[in-house]
N, C-alpha and C positions, 0 to 999 in steps of 0.2 A: 504494500500500500504506500502511496505517496506520503512523505512526511509533511505534516501540516503545520507544526509549530516548532520551527528550528530554534527559536530562542530558548526553549525549554526541552531539549532532547532528554531521552531516558538517562543518558550518562550524567546529565546535570541535576537529575532529581536527587534531593538530599535526604530522602526518607526511606527507611526500610521497614516493611510491615512485619510485625511479630505476632502471628496468630497461632496460639498453642493448638496443636493437634497431634496427639500421640496415643499410646496405649491406654492412658488414663482418661481419655475423652469420655464424657458422660452423655453427650448428645451428638447426633450426626452433624457434620460440617460439609457444606458444599463450596467448592472452589471453582470459580469461573474466571478465565483469563483471555485476553485478546489484545489486538493492536488497534490504536486509534491516535489521531493527532500527532503522529510522528513519535509516539511513545507506546507504552503498554498500559492497559487497565487491568484491575483486579477486583473481583467481587467475592467476598467470603461471607457465607451465611451459616449461622448456627441454628440448628433445629430443622424440623420438617417444613417443606413448602408444598403448596397445592399442585403446582404444575411441575413437569419434569425439567431437568437441568438443561436439556437441549433447547426446549421451547423458551426458557428464560434467557438463555444466551442469545437466541435469535432476536428477542425483544431488546436486549441490551445493545447488541450490534446495530440494530436499526435506529435506536435512539441516538447513539453516538455518531452514526453516519449522517443523520439529519443535522446534528450540530456541526459537523464538517461542511455539509452543504450550505450551511448558513454563514459560518464565520471563517472558513479556511482561506488563507491567501495563497495556498498551494493548489487550489482548484480554481481554474479560470472562470468557471461558470457559477461559483458560489455567490450568494447574495452580496457578501462583502466585496468579492473581487469585481462584481459588476458595478458596485458603487465606486470602487477605486478607479475603474476604467473610464467611467463617464466624466466628462469635463463640464457637465452642466451644474448650475447652481440651483436647479429645481429640486424640491424635496423628493427623495426616493423611498418607496415603501420598503419596510423591513419587518421581519417577523418579531413577535413579542419577546421571545427569548433574547434575540440580539439587542433589542431595545433595553432590556434589563441589564445587559453587559455594559452598554454605552452609558446608561444612567449611573451605574456603580463607578465606572471609569471616570466620569465627569466629577463625581463627588470626591473620590480619592485624589484625583488630579488637583482639585482645588485645595484639599486639606494638606497635600504635600507641596503646595506652592509650585505646581508644575513638574515636580520630579517624576511623577507617574503620568506619562503622556502617550495616549494611544495614537496620536497623529505623527509620531516620529518614524512612521513607516519609510519615508524617503531616506532617512538616516540609517535605519536598520538595513535597508537594501544596499545603500552606498557602501557600508562597511562589510557587506557580504554575508549577513546573517538572515537574509530573507529568502524568498523562493528562487531568486536568481543564483547563478554560480558564485561560490565563495571567492572573494578577492584574495590576492596573495600579497598585496602591499597596501599600506594605509593611503586613503585618498588625500588629495591636496586641500588646503584651506579654502580656496575658491569653490571647490565642489561641496565642501561641508556647508559653507555659507549659502549656496544655492539651495541645498536640500532643506536647510533650516527655514528658508523663506517660504517653503511649502508646508510648514507644520505650525502647530499651535492650537490648543484646545478651544480657544476663543473663536476659531474659524469653523467650528463644528457645532451644529444645532440638532437637538432631538425634539421632534414635534409629535404630539399625540392628541387625538380626539376620539369621538365615539366610532370612527371608521377604522382606526388602526394607528400605527406608528410610522413615522418617516424620519429619514436622516438627511441633513442638508449641509453642504459645504460652500464656503464663499471663496475658496482657493481652487482653481480648476485642477491643479496637479496634486492636490492633497491625497495622501495614501494612508488609510487607517489600518493599523495592525493590532488585532485583538489577541495575539498570541500570549501576551502576559496574563490574560484572564481565561484562556481557553480551557486549561486543565481544571481550574476551579469550577467553571461553568459545567463541564462534563460531569464532575463529581456531584454537583447539585442536581443535575438531571437524573443521575442514578439514585440519589437519595429520594427524590420524588417518586421514582419508579418503585422503590422498596415500600414507600408509604402506600402507594396504590395497591400493592400486592398484599398489604397487611403484614409485611416482614419487619420484625422489630429487633432482631439480633443480627447485625451485619457490620462489616468493614469494607468500604469501597474506596478505590483510589484510581486516579488517572495521573500518571507521571508523579510529580512531586506534591500533588494535592490529595488529601485523605479526609474521609469522614467516617464516623462510626456511631452505632447505637447499640445498647444492650450489652450482651456478654458473648464470649467465644464458646468453643465446644466444651471447655472445662467449667463453664459457668462463671468465668472471671472476666473483668473488664478487658476490652481490647487495648493493647498498648502499642504505641508507635515510637520507633527509635529515630532520633535525629542523627544523621551521619556526620562524622568528622569531615571537614573539607579537605580530603585527600583522595588519592586514586584507589585507596583500599576500600572496596565496596562495603565491607562488613565492620568497619571501624565506627563504633557507637560513641557519640558525644554526650547524649542525654536521652532519657526516656520519659514519655508522657502518657497519662491516661486522659483521653479526650473528653470523657464525661458527656458525650453527646454533641460535642462541638466539632469543628473542622480545622484542619491545619494545612499550611502550605509553606514551602521553603523555596527561596530563590538563592542561587549560588553563582558566583562569577568564576569559579576555578576549573571548570571542565570544558565549557564551550567558548573557544577562543582561537586566535591565530597569532603567530609570532613573526616578527620582522626585525632584523638587526638586533636580536637579543631582547626585544621588548614584546611583552604579551598584551594583546588587545582583546578585552573581554566582550562578550555579546551584550552586556548591559550598557546601554547608551544613555549618557546624561543629556537630556534635552537642552539644558542651558548652554553647554559647550559644543554639542553635536558630536562629541567624541566618547569612546568607551570610558567607563569610570577608571580612576587610577589611585583610589584610596585603599585602605587596608581592610575594609569590611569585605569578607569573602562569603558570608552566608547570613541570610535573614529569614527567620521562621516566625510565622504569625498564626495564632489560634483565634478563631472568630466564629460567630454563629453560623455563617455559611462559608463554603469553600471559595465561592466567588469573591467574597470580601477579603478573605485571607490571601487569596492569590493576587489581588490588586495591591494590597498593602505591602506584601513582601517585596515586590518590584520597586515601588516608590522608596521604601526604606533602604534598599540596596543602593539606589542612586544617591541618596543623601549622605551615606557614610555613617560611621558608628556614632559620633557625638550628636550630630543633627538628628539621626534616626532615633536614638534613645530619648532625646529631649522631646521630639514630636510624639513618640509612643507614650511617654509619660503624660503629656498634655492631653492626649486623646483617650487615655485609659486603656491602651491596647495590651494584649498578652503577646509579648515579643521576646525573642531570644536571638541575640546577635553574636556571631563568631568573627573575630578579627585576627589577622595575621600580625604576629609580633616578631621581634628579632630572635626570640627564644622558642617560637612555635606558634601556638594559637591561644587566644584568651576569649572568654565568653562573658557576656553581661545579659541580664534579663530584667524585665519589669516585674513588679510584685504580682501583677495579674497572671503572668506566665508561671511564676513559681507555684501558684495554686494547682497547676496541672502536672507539675513535675513529680515523677516517681522517685522517691528518696532511696 
């Protein structure tokens, strides 16, 4: 399947699912896995379900395929791609789910003072992290300046009335990139599916976004491990009990390219038009929905440790930040995050 969200490849996902399932399991557990959005999804269900596993997986795949058809920049005929291709300033109709993503992106964009900006698509593409071929050398400043002139949340409007939702741009070359929120949106879609099915014990994930309810096969809370920002996939930094909430992690340490000894991250700072160059390497957010967590983690990554922590404290967010130091890595968290931490 074509990769849909290159900004958050599977290798950049900083979460490892820890779902107990061994000889002491007291109830059946169903595991369903597949590919979507350029990464993998996982659905773990504890207890019996009314329909068979194959039927449920077909519904899950169809649900995530629809999400791709709506917001993928890797599919030329998706709703979002058609919006990006048009140079018209006329409002374009969009599905309700896509409108929900735009609304969340606008809110977090304002709260982060523009650090999370879904209109940086021209910059993402310029640096080689979009659907086009990856670049092998950094672009020149005039190219960056030109791409910046085609971005800015203030140039994007979401319209709604009793007939539906529309998206409007006043820059003809504007290119909206929803990859920073795609995984969270996918997880929330799976959560809604579980609710419709009456399933109350599950853990679902798409890439680095995770949500859970109830208990696992041993009758214990689902736990999620936050991975250390290294190439070792099973190195655990911390562990949390989500308590019915959702979690998402953004990291800068795996999706990048190097030129002349300098590493260029896939996380683009809208203010400079360049990849971030500070020491924050991982931002994890716990929120009521995966979409909200997925939006905040990107904005905080752009801000860097000090500004991210200050904003998280002001907003009352549950946030865990890992920064690179001369001696390795250091972690800081807000009091709200500490409440989820497994000691």
